[in-house]
PDB file of N, CA, C and O in Angstrom, chain B, residues numbered from 101:
ATOM      1  N   MET B 101       0.489  -1.301   0.273  1.00  0.00           N
ATOM      2  CA  MET B 101       0.004  -0.164  -0.183  1.00  0.00           C
ATOM      3  C   MET B 101       1.263   1.475  -0.139  1.00  0.00           C
ATOM      4  O   MET B 101       2.268   1.726   0.527  1.00  0.00           O
ATOM      5  N   LEU B 102       0.525   2.209  -1.177  1.00  0.00           N
ATOM      6  CA  LEU B 102       1.068   3.357  -0.950  1.00  0.00           C
ATOM      7  C   LEU B 102       0.686   4.144  -0.054  1.00  0.00           C
ATOM      8  O   LEU B 102      -0.339   3.855   0.565  1.00  0.00           O
ATOM      9  N   THR B 103       1.496   5.502   0.296  1.00  0.00           N
ATOM     10  CA  THR B 103       1.534   6.410   1.288  1.00  0.00           C
ATOM     11  C   THR B 103       1.095   7.751   0.523  1.00  0.00           C
ATOM     12  O   THR B 103       1.222   7.910  -0.691  1.00  0.00           O
ATOM     13  N   LEU B 104       0.533   8.735   1.460  1.00  0.00           N
ATOM     14  CA  LEU B 104       0.312  10.039   0.326  1.00  0.00           C
ATOM     15  C   LEU B 104       1.731  10.739   0.866  1.00  0.00           C
ATOM     16  O   LEU B 104       1.818  11.964   0.773  1.00  0.00           O
ATOM     17  N   SER B 105       2.360  10.308   1.185  1.00  0.00           N
ATOM     18  CA  SER B 105       3.644  11.031   0.821  1.00  0.00           C
ATOM     19  C   SER B 105       4.095  10.552  -0.648  1.00  0.00           C
ATOM     20  O   SER B 105       4.458  11.343  -1.518  1.00  0.00           O
ATOM     21  N   THR B 106       4.043   9.499  -0.772  1.00  0.00           N
ATOM     22  CA  THR B 106       4.615   8.380  -2.102  1.00  0.00           C
ATOM     23  C   THR B 106       3.858   9.094  -3.088  1.00  0.00           C
ATOM     24  O   THR B 106       4.351   9.523  -4.131  1.00  0.00           O
ATOM     25  N   GLU B 107       2.180   9.268  -2.620  1.00  0.00           N
ATOM     26  CA  GLU B 107       1.454  10.283  -3.803  1.00  0.00           C
ATOM     27  C   GLU B 107       2.003  11.081  -4.039  1.00  0.00           C
ATOM     28  O   GLU B 107       2.802  11.013  -4.973  1.00  0.00           O
ATOM     29  N   ILE B 108       1.835  12.266  -3.283  1.00  0.00           N
ATOM     30  CA  ILE B 108       2.419  13.186  -3.656  1.00  0.00           C
ATOM     31  C   ILE B 108       3.583  13.919  -4.544  1.00  0.00           C
ATOM     32  O   ILE B 108       3.641  14.950  -5.215  1.00  0.00           O
ATOM     33  N   LYS B 109       4.296  13.078  -4.275  1.00  0.00           N
ATOM     34  CA  LYS B 109       5.449  12.907  -4.654  1.00  0.00           C
ATOM     35  C   LYS B 109       5.538  12.547  -6.183  1.00  0.00           C
ATOM     36  O   LYS B 109       6.606  12.735  -6.765  1.00  0.00           O
ATOM     37  N   LYS B 110       4.545  12.080  -6.792  1.00  0.00           N
ATOM     38  CA  LYS B 110       4.571  11.350  -7.718  1.00  0.00           C
ATOM     39  C   LYS B 110       3.708  12.631  -8.550  1.00  0.00           C
ATOM     40  O   LYS B 110       3.773  12.755  -9.773  1.00  0.00           O
ATOM     41  N   HIS B 111       3.215  13.189  -8.008  1.00  0.00           N
ATOM     42  CA  HIS B 111       2.320  14.700  -8.880  1.00  0.00           C
ATOM     43  C   HIS B 111       3.050  15.852  -8.674  1.00  0.00           C
ATOM     44  O   HIS B 111       3.048  16.714  -9.552  1.00  0.00           O
ATOM     45  N   ILE B 112       3.628  15.993  -7.729  1.00  0.00           N
ATOM     46  CA  ILE B 112       4.366  17.217  -7.814  1.00  0.00           C
ATOM     47  C   ILE B 112       5.887  17.099  -8.558  1.00  0.00           C
ATOM     48  O   ILE B 112       6.728  16.206  -8.445  1.00  0.00           O
ATOM     49  N   LYS B 113       5.926  18.800  -9.656  1.00  0.00           N
ATOM     50  CA  LYS B 113       6.869  17.756 -10.626  1.00  0.00           C
ATOM     51  C   LYS B 113       8.431  18.763  -9.678  1.00  0.00           C
ATOM     52  O   LYS B 113       8.630  19.515 -10.632  1.00  0.00           O
ATOM     53  N   THR B 114       9.294  19.131  -8.831  1.00  0.00           N
ATOM     54  CA  THR B 114       9.961  19.830  -8.127  1.00  0.00           C
ATOM     55  C   THR B 114       9.578  20.161  -6.888  1.00  0.00           C
ATOM     56  O   THR B 114       8.963  21.093  -6.370  1.00  0.00           O
ATOM     57  N   LEU B 115      10.317  18.741  -6.389  1.00  0.00           N
ATOM     58  CA  LEU B 115      10.084  19.443  -4.169  1.00  0.00           C
ATOM     59  C   LEU B 115      11.808  19.160  -3.835  1.00  0.00           C
ATOM     60  O   LEU B 115      12.584  18.205  -3.813  1.00  0.00           O
ATOM     61  N   VAL B 116      11.821  20.033  -3.696  1.00  0.00           N
ATOM     62  CA  VAL B 116      13.337  20.308  -2.603  1.00  0.00           C
ATOM     63  C   VAL B 116      13.758  20.018  -1.611  1.00  0.00           C
ATOM     64  O   VAL B 116      14.862  19.637  -1.222  1.00  0.00           O
ATOM     65  N   HIS B 117      11.995  20.372  -0.764  1.00  0.00           N
ATOM     66  CA  HIS B 117      12.506  19.819   0.728  1.00  0.00           C
ATOM     67  C   HIS B 117      11.582  18.489   0.980  1.00  0.00           C
ATOM     68  O   HIS B 117      10.528  18.326   0.364  1.00  0.00           O
ATOM     69  N   PRO B 118      12.174  17.374   2.132  1.00  0.00           N
ATOM     70  CA  PRO B 118      11.268  16.512   1.941  1.00  0.00           C
ATOM     71  C   PRO B 118      10.052  16.902   2.869  1.00  0.00           C
ATOM     72  O   PRO B 118      10.086  17.910   3.575  1.00  0.00           O
ATOM     73  N   LEU B 119       8.953  16.023   2.823  1.00  0.00           N
ATOM     74  CA  LEU B 119       8.142  16.265   3.135  1.00  0.00           C
ATOM     75  C   LEU B 119       7.484  16.030   4.201  1.00  0.00           C
ATOM     76  O   LEU B 119       7.726  14.916   4.666  1.00  0.00           O
ATOM     77  N   LYS B 120       6.398  16.931   5.042  1.00  0.00           N
ATOM     78  CA  LYS B 120       6.039  16.299   6.736  1.00  0.00           C
ATOM     79  C   LYS B 120       5.738  15.152   6.356  1.00  0.00           C
ATOM     80  O   LYS B 120       5.545  14.738   5.213  1.00  0.00           O
ATOM     81  N   SER B 121       5.668  14.282   7.986  1.00  0.00           N
ATOM     82  CA  SER B 121       4.875  13.398   8.324  1.00  0.00           C
ATOM     83  C   SER B 121       3.592  12.888   7.880  1.00  0.00           C
ATOM     84  O   SER B 121       2.740  13.774   7.829  1.00  0.00           O
ATOM     85  N   GLU B 122       3.089  11.436   7.457  1.00  0.00           N
ATOM     86  CA  GLU B 122       2.238  11.111   7.570  1.00  0.00           C
ATOM     87  C   GLU B 122       0.900  11.608   8.435  1.00  0.00           C
ATOM     88  O   GLU B 122      -0.100  11.567   7.718  1.00  0.00           O
ATOM     89  N   GLU B 123       0.631  12.057   9.762  1.00  0.00           N
ATOM     90  CA  GLU B 123      -0.302  12.577  10.496  1.00  0.00           C
ATOM     91  C   GLU B 123       0.145  13.949   9.993  1.00  0.00           C
ATOM     92  O   GLU B 123      -0.744  14.761  10.252  1.00  0.00           O
ATOM     93  N   ALA B 124       0.789  14.302   9.608  1.00  0.00           N
ATOM     94  CA  ALA B 124       0.948  16.337   9.527  1.00  0.00           C
ATOM     95  C   ALA B 124       0.758  16.268   7.959  1.00  0.00           C
ATOM     96  O   ALA B 124       0.858  17.425   7.552  1.00  0.00           O
ATOM     97  N   LEU B 125       0.537  15.446   6.961  1.00  0.00           N
ATOM     98  CA  LEU B 125       0.143  15.977   5.970  1.00  0.00           C
ATOM     99  C   LEU B 125      -1.160  15.967   5.681  1.00  0.00           C
ATOM    100  O   LEU B 125      -1.717  16.876   5.064  1.00  0.00           O
ATOM    101  N   LEU B 126      -1.899  14.616   6.243  1.00  0.00           N
ATOM    102  CA  LEU B 126      -2.961  14.535   6.435  1.00  0.00           C
ATOM    103  C   LEU B 126      -3.979  16.083   6.939  1.00  0.00           C
ATOM    104  O   LEU B 126      -4.762  16.837   6.362  1.00  0.00           O
ATOM    105  N   ALA B 127      -3.442  15.968   8.233  1.00  0.00           N
ATOM    106  CA  ALA B 127      -3.905  17.367   8.965  1.00  0.00           C
ATOM    107  C   ALA B 127      -4.018  18.796   7.644  1.00  0.00           C
ATOM    108  O   ALA B 127      -5.014  19.442   7.319  1.00  0.00           O
ATOM    109  N   LEU B 128      -2.629  18.899   7.147  1.00  0.00           N
ATOM    110  CA  LEU B 128      -2.906  20.020   6.517  1.00  0.00           C
ATOM    111  C   LEU B 128      -3.225  19.864   5.968  1.00  0.00           C
ATOM    112  O   LEU B 128      -4.114  20.715   5.980  1.00  0.00           O
ATOM    113  N   LEU B 129      -3.529  18.717   4.254  1.00  0.00           N
ATOM    114  CA  LEU B 129      -4.565  18.236   3.322  1.00  0.00           C
ATOM    115  C   LEU B 129      -6.249  18.524   3.319  1.00  0.00           C
ATOM    116  O   LEU B 129      -6.999  18.836   2.394  1.00  0.00           O
ATOM    117  N   LYS B 130      -6.526  18.261   4.871  1.00  0.00           N
ATOM    118  CA  LYS B 130      -8.030  18.570   4.881  1.00  0.00           C
ATOM    119  C   LYS B 130      -7.957  19.673   5.160  1.00  0.00           C
ATOM    120  O   LYS B 130      -9.062  20.072   5.526  1.00  0.00           O
ATOM    121  N   ILE B 131      -7.250  20.392   5.188  1.00  0.00           N
ATOM    122  CA  ILE B 131      -7.498  22.109   5.572  1.00  0.00           C
ATOM    123  C   ILE B 131      -7.347  22.538   4.221  1.00  0.00           C
ATOM    124  O   ILE B 131      -8.355  23.126   3.828  1.00  0.00           O
ATOM    125  N   LYS B 132      -6.510  22.453   3.441  1.00  0.00           N
ATOM    126  CA  LYS B 132      -5.668  22.896   2.236  1.00  0.00           C
ATOM    127  C   LYS B 132      -6.921  22.375   0.386  1.00  0.00           C
ATOM    128  O   LYS B 132      -7.135  23.009  -0.648  1.00  0.00           O
ATOM    129  N   LEU B 133      -7.350  21.102   0.836  1.00  0.00           N
ATOM    130  CA  LEU B 133      -8.045  20.459  -0.228  1.00  0.00           C
ATOM    131  C   LEU B 133      -9.807  20.052   0.115  1.00  0.00           C
ATOM    132  O   LEU B 133     -10.321  19.823   1.210  1.00  0.00           O
ATOM    133  N   THR B 134     -10.370  20.067  -1.089  1.00  0.00           N
ATOM    134  CA  THR B 134     -11.874  19.868  -0.650  1.00  0.00           C
ATOM    135  C   THR B 134     -11.863  18.468  -0.352  1.00  0.00           C
ATOM    136  O   THR B 134     -10.826  17.833  -0.162  1.00  0.00           O
ATOM    137  N   LYS B 135     -12.773  18.089  -0.318  1.00  0.00           N
ATOM    138  CA  LYS B 135     -13.330  16.795   0.533  1.00  0.00           C
ATOM    139  C   LYS B 135     -13.139  15.676  -0.616  1.00  0.00           C
ATOM    140  O   LYS B 135     -12.419  14.679  -0.552  1.00  0.00           O
ATOM    141  N   LYS B 136     -13.960  16.089  -1.676  1.00  0.00           N
ATOM    142  CA  LYS B 136     -13.655  15.506  -2.985  1.00  0.00           C
ATOM    143  C   LYS B 136     -11.424  14.945  -3.457  1.00  0.00           C
ATOM    144  O   LYS B 136     -10.751  13.931  -3.645  1.00  0.00           O
ATOM    145  N   GLU B 137     -11.292  16.103  -3.421  1.00  0.00           N
ATOM    146  CA  GLU B 137      -9.993  16.607  -3.423  1.00  0.00           C
ATOM    147  C   GLU B 137      -8.812  15.196  -2.594  1.00  0.00           C
ATOM    148  O   GLU B 137      -7.950  14.355  -2.848  1.00  0.00           O
ATOM    149  N   LEU B 138      -9.526  15.730  -1.641  1.00  0.00           N
ATOM    150  CA  LEU B 138      -8.672  14.346  -0.871  1.00  0.00           C
ATOM    151  C   LEU B 138      -8.722  13.091   0.040  1.00  0.00           C
ATOM    152  O   LEU B 138      -8.050  12.503   0.887  1.00  0.00           O
ATOM    153  N   LYS B 139     -10.241  12.998  -0.808  1.00  0.00           N
ATOM    154  CA  LYS B 139     -10.515  11.563  -1.394  1.00  0.00           C
ATOM    155  C   LYS B 139     -10.162  10.800  -2.174  1.00  0.00           C
ATOM    156  O   LYS B 139     -10.077   9.573  -2.133  1.00  0.00           O
ATOM    157  N   LEU B 140      -9.914  11.606  -3.019  1.00  0.00           N
ATOM    158  CA  LEU B 140      -9.217  11.013  -4.510  1.00  0.00           C
ATOM    159  C   LEU B 140      -7.567  10.779  -3.955  1.00  0.00           C
ATOM    160  O   LEU B 140      -7.036   9.669  -3.982  1.00  0.00           O
ATOM    161  N   LEU B 141      -7.115  11.587  -3.630  1.00  0.00           N
ATOM    162  CA  LEU B 141      -5.825  11.598  -3.149  1.00  0.00           C
ATOM    163  C   LEU B 141      -5.757  10.377  -2.746  1.00  0.00           C
ATOM    164  O   LEU B 141      -5.217   9.496  -3.416  1.00  0.00           O
ATOM    165  N   LYS B 142      -6.337  10.171  -1.518  1.00  0.00           N
ATOM    166  CA  LYS B 142      -6.484   8.847  -0.974  1.00  0.00           C
ATOM    167  C   LYS B 142      -6.652   7.090  -1.917  1.00  0.00           C
ATOM    168  O   LYS B 142      -6.035   6.043  -2.110  1.00  0.00           O
ATOM    169  N   ALA B 143      -8.105   7.875  -2.283  1.00  0.00           N
ATOM    170  CA  ALA B 143      -7.859   6.382  -3.114  1.00  0.00           C
ATOM    171  C   ALA B 143      -6.428   6.606  -4.536  1.00  0.00           C
ATOM    172  O   ALA B 143      -5.869   5.511  -4.589  1.00  0.00           O
ATOM    173  N   TRP B 144      -6.058   7.148  -5.110  1.00  0.00           N
ATOM    174  CA  TRP B 144      -4.558   7.143  -5.212  1.00  0.00           C
ATOM    175  C   TRP B 144      -3.426   6.479  -4.632  1.00  0.00           C
ATOM    176  O   TRP B 144      -2.676   5.561  -4.962  1.00  0.00           O
ATOM    177  N   SER B 145      -3.547   7.200  -3.725  1.00  0.00           N
ATOM    178  CA  SER B 145      -2.680   6.477  -2.323  1.00  0.00           C
ATOM    179  C   SER B 145      -2.651   4.830  -2.072  1.00  0.00           C
ATOM    180  O   SER B 145      -1.743   4.120  -1.642  1.00  0.00           O
ATOM    181  N   GLN B 146      -3.873   4.531  -2.468  1.00  0.00           N
ATOM    182  CA  GLN B 146      -4.413   3.017  -2.089  1.00  0.00           C
ATOM    183  C   GLN B 146      -4.404   1.893  -3.791  1.00  0.00           C
ATOM    184  O   GLN B 146      -4.799   0.794  -4.181  1.00  0.00           O
ATOM    185  N   ASN B 147      -3.765   2.948  -4.231  1.00  0.00           N
ATOM    186  CA  ASN B 147      -4.158   2.052  -6.529  1.00  0.00           C
ATOM    187  C   ASN B 147      -5.246   1.550  -6.123  1.00  0.00           C
ATOM    188  O   ASN B 147      -5.399   0.339  -5.963  1.00  0.00           O
ATOM    189  N   GLN B 148      -6.136   2.424  -5.908  1.00  0.00           N
ATOM    190  CA  GLN B 148      -7.590   1.966  -7.086  1.00  0.00           C
ATOM    191  C   GLN B 148      -7.685   2.280  -8.047  1.00  0.00           C
ATOM    192  O   GLN B 148      -6.809   3.061  -8.418  1.00  0.00           O
ATOM    193  N   ASP B 149      -8.707   1.922  -9.004  1.00  0.00           N
ATOM    194  CA  ASP B 149      -8.758   2.073 -10.066  1.00  0.00           C
ATOM    195  C   ASP B 149      -9.410   3.594 -10.605  1.00  0.00           C
ATOM    196  O   ASP B 149      -9.778   4.262  -9.639  1.00  0.00           O
ATOM    197  N   ALA B 150      -9.571   4.098 -11.580  1.00  0.00           N
ATOM    198  CA  ALA B 150      -9.960   5.471 -12.034  1.00  0.00           C
ATOM    199  C   ALA B 150     -11.483   4.952 -12.070  1.00  0.00           C
ATOM    200  O   ALA B 150     -12.262   5.898 -12.186  1.00  0.00           O
ATOM    201  N   ASN B 151     -12.190   3.532 -11.992  1.00  0.00           N
ATOM    202  CA  ASN B 151     -13.643   3.475 -12.862  1.00  0.00           C
ATOM    203  C   ASN B 151     -14.210   3.154 -10.706  1.00  0.00           C
ATOM    204  O   ASN B 151     -15.278   3.644 -10.337  1.00  0.00           O
ATOM    205  N   THR B 152     -13.364   2.387  -9.714  1.00  0.00           N
ATOM    206  CA  THR B 152     -14.282   2.611  -8.466  1.00  0.00           C
ATOM    207  C   THR B 152     -14.086   3.775  -7.872  1.00  0.00           C
ATOM    208  O   THR B 152     -14.909   4.185  -7.054  1.00  0.00           O
ATOM    209  N   VAL B 153     -12.540   4.756  -8.313  1.00  0.00           N
ATOM    210  CA  VAL B 153     -12.653   6.482  -7.807  1.00  0.00           C
ATOM    211  C   VAL B 153     -14.184   6.703  -7.724  1.00  0.00           C
ATOM    212  O   VAL B 153     -14.830   6.811  -6.682  1.00  0.00           O
ATOM    213  N   GLN B 154     -14.804   6.769  -9.370  1.00  0.00           N
ATOM    214  CA  GLN B 154     -15.436   7.534 -10.302  1.00  0.00           C
ATOM    215  C   GLN B 154     -17.024   6.782  -9.376  1.00  0.00           C
ATOM    216  O   GLN B 154     -18.064   7.431  -9.259  1.00  0.00           O
ATOM    217  N   ALA B 155     -16.886   5.672  -8.952  1.00  0.00           N
ATOM    218  CA  ALA B 155     -17.938   5.328  -8.052  1.00  0.00           C
ATOM    219  C   ALA B 155     -18.063   5.804  -6.622  1.00  0.00           C
ATOM    220  O   ALA B 155     -19.096   6.094  -6.017  1.00  0.00           O
ATOM    221  N   LEU B 156     -16.887   5.827  -6.225  1.00  0.00           N
ATOM    222  CA  LEU B 156     -16.971   6.229  -4.820  1.00  0.00           C
ATOM    223  C   LEU B 156     -17.348   7.980  -4.807  1.00  0.00           C
ATOM    224  O   LEU B 156     -18.116   8.507  -4.003  1.00  0.00           O
ATOM    225  N   LEU B 157     -16.729   8.563  -5.712  1.00  0.00           N
ATOM    226  CA  LEU B 157     -16.836   9.665  -5.343  1.00  0.00           C
ATOM    227  C   LEU B 157     -18.163  10.497  -6.048  1.00  0.00           C
ATOM    228  O   LEU B 157     -18.430  11.686  -5.874  1.00  0.00           O
ATOM    229  N   HIS B 158     -19.016   9.373  -7.013  1.00  0.00           N
ATOM    230  CA  HIS B 158     -19.785   9.553  -7.523  1.00  0.00           C
ATOM    231  C   HIS B 158     -19.545  10.858  -8.779  1.00  0.00           C
ATOM    232  O   HIS B 158     -19.955  12.018  -8.735  1.00  0.00           O
ATOM    233  N   LEU B 159     -19.004  10.400  -9.502  1.00  0.00           N
ATOM    234  CA  LEU B 159     -18.197  11.099 -10.413  1.00  0.00           C
ATOM    235  C   LEU B 159     -18.253  10.420 -12.099  1.00  0.00           C
ATOM    236  O   LEU B 159     -18.027   9.226 -12.294  1.00  0.00           O
ATOM    237  N   ASP B 160     -18.591  11.394 -13.233  1.00  0.00           N
ATOM    238  CA  ASP B 160     -18.061  10.786 -14.337  1.00  0.00           C
ATOM    239  C   ASP B 160     -17.057  10.925 -15.190  1.00  0.00           C
ATOM    240  O   ASP B 160     -16.358  11.807 -14.693  1.00  0.00           O
ATOM    241  N   GLU B 161     -16.710  10.671 -15.901  1.00  0.00           N
ATOM    242  CA  GLU B 161     -15.411  10.313 -16.646  1.00  0.00           C
ATOM    243  C   GLU B 161     -15.178  12.362 -16.624  1.00  0.00           C
ATOM    244  O   GLU B 161     -14.281  12.781 -15.892  1.00  0.00           O
ATOM    245  N   ALA B 162     -15.640  12.938 -17.070  1.00  0.00           N
ATOM    246  CA  ALA B 162     -15.298  14.453 -17.347  1.00  0.00           C
ATOM    247  C   ALA B 162     -15.147  14.792 -15.957  1.00  0.00           C
ATOM    248  O   ALA B 162     -13.931  14.856 -15.773  1.00  0.00           O
ATOM    249  N   GLN B 163     -15.778  15.053 -14.839  1.00  0.00           N
ATOM    250  CA  GLN B 163     -15.579  15.336 -13.382  1.00  0.00           C
ATOM    251  C   GLN B 163     -14.278  14.804 -12.936  1.00  0.00           C
ATOM    252  O   GLN B 163     -13.393  15.567 -12.550  1.00  0.00           O
ATOM    253  N   TYR B 164     -14.080  13.121 -12.985  1.00  0.00           N
ATOM    254  CA  TYR B 164     -13.072  13.079 -12.097  1.00  0.00           C
ATOM    255  C   TYR B 164     -12.185  13.865 -13.459  1.00  0.00           C
ATOM    256  O   TYR B 164     -11.710  14.769 -12.771  1.00  0.00           O
ATOM    257  N   ALA B 165     -11.875  14.029 -14.263  1.00  0.00           N
ATOM    258  CA  ALA B 165     -10.700  14.445 -15.334  1.00  0.00           C
ATOM    259  C   ALA B 165     -10.411  15.623 -14.676  1.00  0.00           C
ATOM    260  O   ALA B 165      -9.270  16.000 -14.410  1.00  0.00           O
ATOM    261  N   LEU B 166     -11.468  16.228 -14.402  1.00  0.00           N
ATOM    262  CA  LEU B 166     -11.509  18.187 -13.814  1.00  0.00           C
ATOM    263  C   LEU B 166     -10.519  18.124 -12.688  1.00  0.00           C
ATOM    264  O   LEU B 166      -9.617  18.925 -12.444  1.00  0.00           O
ATOM    265  N   LEU B 167     -11.029  16.432 -11.696  1.00  0.00           N
ATOM    266  CA  LEU B 167     -10.825  16.915 -10.622  1.00  0.00           C
ATOM    267  C   LEU B 167      -9.917  16.914 -10.529  1.00  0.00           C
ATOM    268  O   LEU B 167      -9.334  17.786  -9.884  1.00  0.00           O
ATOM    269  N   SER B 168      -9.256  15.836 -11.183  1.00  0.00           N
ATOM    270  CA  SER B 168      -8.163  15.253 -10.836  1.00  0.00           C
ATOM    271  C   SER B 168      -6.631  16.188 -11.665  1.00  0.00           C
ATOM    272  O   SER B 168      -5.567  15.595 -11.839  1.00  0.00           O
ATOM    273  N   THR B 169      -6.809  17.484 -12.023  1.00  0.00           N
ATOM    274  CA  THR B 169      -6.604  18.090 -13.021  1.00  0.00           C
ATOM    275  C   THR B 169      -6.093  19.089 -11.944  1.00  0.00           C
ATOM    276  O   THR B 169      -4.947  19.536 -11.888  1.00  0.00           O
ATOM    277  N   LYS B 170      -7.442  19.459 -10.832  1.00  0.00           N
ATOM    278  CA  LYS B 170      -7.381  20.624  -9.920  1.00  0.00           C
ATOM    279  C   LYS B 170      -6.641  19.962  -8.947  1.00  0.00           C
ATOM    280  O   LYS B 170      -5.764  20.646  -8.420  1.00  0.00           O
ATOM    281  N   LEU B 171      -6.751  18.890  -8.594  1.00  0.00           N
ATOM    282  CA  LEU B 171      -5.604  18.426  -7.664  1.00  0.00           C
ATOM    283  C   LEU B 171      -4.248  18.499  -7.922  1.00  0.00           C
ATOM    284  O   LEU B 171      -3.546  19.152  -7.150  1.00  0.00           O
ATOM    285  N   ILE B 172      -3.766  17.946  -8.864  1.00  0.00           N
ATOM    286  CA  ILE B 172      -2.768  17.851  -9.686  1.00  0.00           C
ATOM    287  C   ILE B 172      -1.824  19.448  -9.646  1.00  0.00           C
ATOM    288  O   ILE B 172      -0.668  19.751  -9.354  1.00  0.00           O
ATOM    289  N   LYS B 173      -2.966  20.148 -10.082  1.00  0.00           N
ATOM    290  CA  LYS B 173      -2.408  21.870 -10.089  1.00  0.00           C
ATOM    291  C   LYS B 173      -2.671  22.437  -8.936  1.00  0.00           C
ATOM    292  O   LYS B 173      -2.056  23.499  -8.835  1.00  0.00           O
ATOM    293  N   LYS B 174      -3.532  22.108  -7.724  1.00  0.00           N
ATOM    294  CA  LYS B 174      -3.040  22.715  -6.343  1.00  0.00           C
ATOM    295  C   LYS B 174      -1.880  22.109  -5.771  1.00  0.00           C
ATOM    296  O   LYS B 174      -1.067  22.677  -5.042  1.00  0.00           O
ATOM    297  N   LEU B 175      -1.856  20.960  -6.135  1.00  0.00           N
ATOM    298  CA  LEU B 175      -0.493  20.510  -5.346  1.00  0.00           C
ATOM    299  C   LEU B 175       1.128  20.949  -5.647  1.00  0.00           C
ATOM    300  O   LEU B 175       2.169  20.912  -4.991  1.00  0.00           O
ATOM    301  N   ASN B 176       0.732  21.395  -7.048  1.00  0.00           N
ATOM    302  CA  ASN B 176       2.131  22.172  -7.511  1.00  0.00           C
ATOM    303  C   ASN B 176       2.373  23.303  -7.256  1.00  0.00           C
ATOM    304  O   ASN B 176       3.508  23.662  -7.570  1.00  0.00           O
ATOM    305  N   GLN B 177       1.577  24.213  -6.682  1.00  0.00           N
ATOM    306  CA  GLN B 177       1.560  25.225  -6.261  1.00  0.00           C
ATOM    307  C   GLN B 177       2.157  25.689  -5.204  1.00  0.00           C
ATOM    308  O   GLN B 177       1.849  25.089  -4.174  1.00  0.00           O
ATOM    309  N   GLU B 178       3.243  26.933  -5.032  1.00  0.00           N
ATOM    310  CA  GLU B 178       4.214  26.912  -4.335  1.00  0.00           C
ATOM    311  C   GLU B 178       4.232  27.051  -2.863  1.00  0.00           C
ATOM    312  O   GLU B 178       5.154  26.781  -2.093  1.00  0.00           O
ATOM    313  N   LYS B 179       2.861  27.596  -2.563  1.00  0.00           N
ATOM    314  CA  LYS B 179       2.524  27.877  -1.323  1.00  0.00           C
ATOM    315  C   LYS B 179       1.513  27.165  -0.523  1.00  0.00           C
ATOM    316  O   LYS B 179       0.630  27.621   0.203  1.00  0.00           O
ATOM    317  N   LEU B 180       1.989  25.328  -0.954  1.00  0.00           N
ATOM    318  CA  LEU B 180       1.006  24.634  -1.033  1.00  0.00           C
ATOM    319  C   LEU B 180       2.110  23.765  -0.791  1.00  0.00           C
ATOM    320  O   LEU B 180       2.052  23.285   0.341  1.00  0.00           O
ATOM    321  N   LYS B 181       2.851  23.488  -1.291  1.00  0.00           N
ATOM    322  CA  LYS B 181       4.419  22.851  -1.396  1.00  0.00           C
ATOM    323  C   LYS B 181       4.940  23.417  -0.435  1.00  0.00           C
ATOM    324  O   LYS B 181       5.539  22.490   0.109  1.00  0.00           O
ATOM    325  N   GLN B 182       5.196  24.665   0.383  1.00  0.00           N
ATOM    326  CA  GLN B 182       6.251  25.402   0.989  1.00  0.00           C
ATOM    327  C   GLN B 182       5.136  24.558   2.330  1.00  0.00           C
ATOM    328  O   GLN B 182       5.716  24.360   3.397  1.00  0.00           O
ATOM    329  N   VAL B 183       4.010  24.216   2.270  1.00  0.00           N
ATOM    330  CA  VAL B 183       3.623  24.099   4.008  1.00  0.00           C
ATOM    331  C   VAL B 183       3.482  22.550   3.884  1.00  0.00           C
ATOM    332  O   VAL B 183       3.114  21.986   4.915  1.00  0.00           O
ATOM    333  N   LEU B 184       3.720  21.756   2.767  1.00  0.00           N
ATOM    334  CA  LEU B 184       3.470  20.257   3.041  1.00  0.00           C
ATOM    335  C   LEU B 184       5.207  19.670   3.543  1.00  0.00           C
ATOM    336  O   LEU B 184       5.462  18.515   3.886  1.00  0.00           O
ATOM    337  N   CYS B 185       6.312  20.925   3.450  1.00  0.00           N
ATOM    338  CA  CYS B 185       7.765  20.081   3.434  1.00  0.00           C
ATOM    339  C   CYS B 185       8.245  20.606   5.063  1.00  0.00           C
ATOM    340  O   CYS B 185       7.701  21.538   5.656  1.00  0.00           O
ATOM    341  N   ILE B 186       8.846  20.164   5.351  1.00  0.00           N
ATOM    342  CA  ILE B 186       9.740  20.433   6.644  1.00  0.00           C
ATOM    343  C   ILE B 186      10.294  21.612   6.635  1.00  0.00           C
ATOM    344  O   ILE B 186      11.014  21.963   7.569  1.00  0.00           O
TER     345      ILE B 186
END
């Protein structure tokens, strides 16, 4: 099973400093992300396939693609990266 930090590292283009602990990351992400974005990130970290995630979050393909794009863009924002790193 993957962790949130592993999944975050996959989607962030450049990460200069190490990420905080899993517990700290989860607490920060609950504040910075929407509930659906957080559920999507958690699903990705558990290696769930796209169809399962779409059913879980009640999304069609277009909504899933849009949510995924928004999440990845948000993870790559400098302000968020600074908060997530030590």
